[in-house]
N, C-alpha and C positions, 0 to 999 in steps of 0.2 A: 817122707816126701810130701811136698806141698800139693795143694789142689788149686785149680784155676777158675776164675770167674770174670765176666765183663762187669765192671763196676761203674762205668760211665760211658756215654755214647751208645752206639749200636754197630754191630757188624754189618757189612754189606749184605743186602738181601740175597738169600740163597746160601749163606755161609753159617757155620756153627762152631762153637768152641768145645773141645773135649776136656772136661774138668779134671780128668786124671792125668792125661798125657800132655794137655796143653796144645793139642793139635787143632788149628783152625782149618776147616776143610768144607768142601761143597762146590756147587756151581753157581756163580753169580747170575742173577736174573735181570739186572738193570745196570746201566752205566751210571756210576756215581763216584763221589769221593767221600768215604766214611771214616770218621775219626772216633776212636773208642779207647777205653782204658782197661787193661787186663791186670788183675790183682792175684798174686800167689801168696797163699797163707798155709802155715803148718802148725800154728798154735805157739810157736816159739818167737818171742819178740814181736815186732810190728810186721804186718804183711808188707810184701813188696809189690809196687804198682808201677806199670809202664804204659804210656800213651802211644797208640799206633794210628797211622792213616793208611788206608788201602784205597787206591784209585782203580776203579773198574772201568775199563774202556768199552765203547760200543763194539759190537761185532762187525767185522768187515763184510760188506754186502756188495755184490756185483751190481753194476748199473742196469736200470730197466726204464725204457721210455713209456710213459703212460698217457700222454696227451693224444687227442683225436686229430681229425683232419683240420687244417687251417681254413679260415674263411677266404672268400675272394677279395680282391683289392680293386680300387678305382684310381685311375690316373689323376694325380693332383690332390688326392685325399689321404690324410694320415692313416697309416696301417699299423696294427700291432697284433702279434700272436706269440704265445709263450709255449715253448717246448718244455713239458714237465717230465722229469726223470727222477727215479728213486735210486738209492745206493749209499753206501758208507765206505769211505768218505764221499762227500757230495761230488757228483761228477761235473766235469766241464764239457762244453759243447763246441762242436765245429762242423762245418759243411765239408763233407768228405767226398761228395760226388755231385755233379751238376752245379748249378749256380742259382743264387737267390734272384728274384726279379730286380731289375735295375731300380736303384733308389732305396733298397732295403739292406739291412745288415743284421748279423746275429751277435748278441752279447754272449761271450763265451762263459761267463759266470752265471748269469741268470737264465739263459736260454731264451731270452726275448728277441723275437724277430720284429724289427720296427723300422719306420721311415715313411717316405712318401713316394709311391711308385711313379715312375716318369714315362713309362711306355706300356703300350698294350702288348701282352704276351701271356703264354702259359708256361711257367717255369717249374721244372721238376728237379728236386735236389734231395740229397740225403744228409740228415743231421745225425752225428754220432756223439753219444754220451760216454765218457770214459773216466774211471777213477783209480786205475791201476789194480783193480781186483778182478780177476778173471777177464773174460773178453769184453770189449766195449759193446754198448747197445747202439744199433743204428736203425733209423726209420726213414722211409722215403716219403716226401710230401710234394704235392703239386699246388701251386698258388696261381690262380687265373686272375690276371689284371685286365680290367675292361675300361672302355672309355666312360667318362662320367655321363650320367643321364642328363639330357638337356633340361635347363630350368625354364619352365613356362610360367609367365606372369600374366595376370589380368589386371585391369584398371577398374576401380570402383569410383565412379564420379558422383558428386553430390549436387543436385539441383535444389537450391534453397527456396526457389519460387517466391522471390521478393524479399527474402531475408538476407542476412549477412553472408559473405562468400565463405564457402567451406572447400578446402583444397582436395583434389582427387587423391586417391591412395593406390599405389601399385603394390600388388601382393602376389606371392607365389601361389600358383594353383594348388588347391587342396588344403590351403591354410585359411585361418580366420583373420578378420580385422577387428580392431577395437572401435567402438563407437566414437566418432569425432566429437569435439566440443559442440554443444548445441548452438545453432545459429540464432540470431535475434532478429526481430522484425517489429517495428513500431506499430503498436495497436493490436498485436497478435501474440498468442501464447503458442510456443512450439509444441506440436502434438506427436512428433516422432518422424522417423524415416519410413517411407513406404515404397513399394515396388512400382507404383504408378503415380502419375501426377494427380489423378483423381481416382479415388477408390483404391484398388489393390490391397495388398496385405502388408502388415508391419514387417520390416526387415529383422531377421533373427541374426544378431551379431555372433551367435555361437555356431552358425552354419558356415561351412567351408565355401570359399570362392573358387569357381571353376571356369568362369568366363567373364568378359567385360560386362559391367552392369552399371546402370544409373539409378541412384536412389533419390526419391523426391521428398522434400520436407512438406509435411502437412501442418496446417495452422488452424487454431481456434481463434476467431475474431473476439477481441475484448469488448466489453460493454463500458460505456461512459455515461455519466449522469449530468443532465443540465437541471440545476435547482433554480426555482423561481422565487425571488425575494420580492414580495408585493409591497414592501415598505409601507405598511399601514392599510393596504387594501385587502380585499377578500383573498383567501388562500388559493394558491394555484399549485397543483401537484407537480412534483419533479418528473422529468422524462428520462428514461434510460434508452440508449440507442447504440447500435453497433459503431465501432470505430470508423471514422471517415464517411459517415452518412449524415444527412441533414434531418432536422426535426421540423414538424409543423408547428406553427404558432399556436399556443394554447388559447382558450377563450379568455378574453380580456378581463382582468379583475375589476372590481368596482370599489370606490371609496367615497363615502359621503363628503360632499363639498369639494370634490376634485374630479377633474377629467383626465382619464388615462392618456398619457402622452407616448406610450410605447415602452419596449424593453431595451435596456442599455447595458453596456459591459461593466459599468461602475455604478455605485450607489449615487454618486454625484458626478456629473460630467460624463466622461467616457464617450463611446460612440454607440450609435443605434445598432441593436442586435440584428444581424442579417440572417434570416431563417433559411436562406439558400446556401449559406456557408456550412461546410461539413464539420461535424464535431470530431475533434481529435484528442480531447482531454476533458475530464470532468470540470465543470465550471458553474458559475452562478450568473443568472440574468436578473437585472434589477429593474423594477417598475419605476418609471418616472411619471410625475403627476403635474398637472397645471391646476393651480387653485382656482376655484370658481368664484365669481363675484356674486354678492348679495346686495339687494337694493332696499334701503329703508326710505319709504315715501312719507312725506309729512303732510297730513291733512290739517290745515289750520282752522278748519270749520268756521269760515267767515272772516278769518284774520288775514293779514298780509301773507303773500305767497312765500313759502320756504322750499328751496330746491331739494330734490331727493338726493340722497347720499349713497354712492356705490362703494362697497368695501370688500376685501377678501373674506372668504368663508372663515368663520370662527375667529374673527377679530372684532374689536369694539370700535365704536365711532364716537366722535366728539359731539356734544350737544350743539345744535345750530343756534344762530342768533334768534332770540325769542321773537315771534311774530307780534304784530300789533293789531288792535281791533277797536274801533271807536266805541266807547261806552263800556268797554270790558277790560278787565285786568287778566293778563295771561297767568294761568294757574299750573302750567306744566304740560308735558307730553304724556299721553296715556295709551294703553294697549287697545282700548276700545273707544268708540265715539262717545258712548255714554257708559259711565262706570269703568270697569277694568282696573288695572293697576298702573301706578306711575312707571313710566319707561325708565329702565336702569341703563344708563349709558356706559356703565362699567361692565355690563354683560356682553358676551361675545355674540355676534350675529351669525346665525346658522341657516337662516331662511329669509326669503324676501318678506318684508313686513311693512305695515303702515302704522305710524305713530299719529295719534290724534291730539290736537290742541284742546285743552279744556280751559274754559273761561269763567271768571267770576264777574257777574254783571255789576256795573257801577251804579251808584245812587245819584239821582238828580233832585235838586230842591227848587220848588216854586214858592217864592216869598210873596205874601199879599200885603201891598201897601194900600191901606184904606183911605189915605189922604184926608185925615181928620175924622174918619168914621170909627166905629167900634173895632177893636182889635180882632184880626183873623190870623189864626196860627198858620205858619208855613207848612207845606206838605212835601214830604220826601218820597220819591218813587223810583222804581228801577228805570234805568235808561231805556228810552224808546217805548215807554208805556204811557197810558193816559191817566189823568187824575180826575176825580169828581169835583164838580164845583162845590166850594165850601158854602156854608150858610152865609147868606148875604149880610154884610155889615149894616149898621144904622148910623144915621147922623141927624142931629136935630136941625129941622128946617130944610132938610134935603131928602130927595128921593134917590135911592140907589139905581144908577143907570147901567151897571154892569162892570165887568173887569176888562181892562184894556192893556195893550202891550206897552203903552207909554203913559206917563203921568198926564200929558196933554196930547190930544190927538191919538195917533196910533190906530191900531185895528183892534176890533173886539177879540178878546181871548176866546180861542176855540178849545173847549174842553174835550173835544173829540180828537184833537191833534196829539200825537205822541211827544212826550218830553224827551229831548235829547241833550239839553244843556240846562244848567242852573238859570233860572229866570225870575223876573219880578212882574207880577200882575198888579195893575193899578186900578183902584176903584174910581169910577167916574160918577159924578152926582149931578142931579138936576135940582135947582133951587125951587122951593115951593113958592 
């Protein structure tokens, strides 16, 4: 006789195979579909093998409702409650007494009671779960449907206090609002929303709103700088001031050779800066200047008059027409009456000054005509100076009578008189 064994797969849980008798027996412990192979062998020839499938079904269980009390409903609001029941096969559900609240229905398969209640009421009803095994399970429920709670809203208003408009927000009481987009205001930086126009505390946007409220924008005034460009003058410090306020005029700068003409809006041209005007942006004020005049006076030191010349500071002047002076040759203009250095007309004039004419005295010659006497050398002398009488000439048969202005007649030459022109002195003689 052959013996038996499971050579592939496995028996359903809870069953076993008797190797001698081939009996499969026991009590299944789980629902399943088990496929396995039983082989019979007795040592003669090849063993015999057969595949089997045993389907174990779940046990039948009577229905039992396990869900608790349903919640209350509100007219106009979606409602859902699930009646939970165990059992095998799965039970189906039905209302077997009373009625569901108006607007609700029961899903027979899932046990879900859902819908939107339409009236205020207290509905008592019985839900029965049945699956054909033993007696159905039934549970009574009461669902109370109430009027909806009134929605109370509050308004949060935003006072931007000079900034851009921010729209008010309507919010359900007990909820929070998001911070709106920050307003803007020319010349100011937004510092946040506060509970008061001045002072107060910062609004906490995580806090719930329970009443109408106005929030106030607080601002920090911006600073603007006026820079002073002295354009060659002494330095003037920049001034910082609050937006939309005026500044005081700074101390006037100085510049050698120029007179300060005021502050202007442009380096050249523009309009004069008005210090009563309020500053609304950073800007630059430019110093304008009027060039001063410098005068060069010409001292001809005895020569013909030469008019003074007035010129702009730090510019050169042209040499004037040379002066004249009897008995002298003009030697140029100098920085001092005596000595000094030659005046450079290519140099720029930066101060009032006097140029002095220097002169070279001319020579004058007195020639002596002895009119037949011994020769007497001519005498050269500076203009406007006197000469000494030369040694008297001699002439045979004559006595020297003196020097005269003319060969015949004239006046006696005065050696105390200054010589201002070339001249000839004539010897006069007395015959012995």
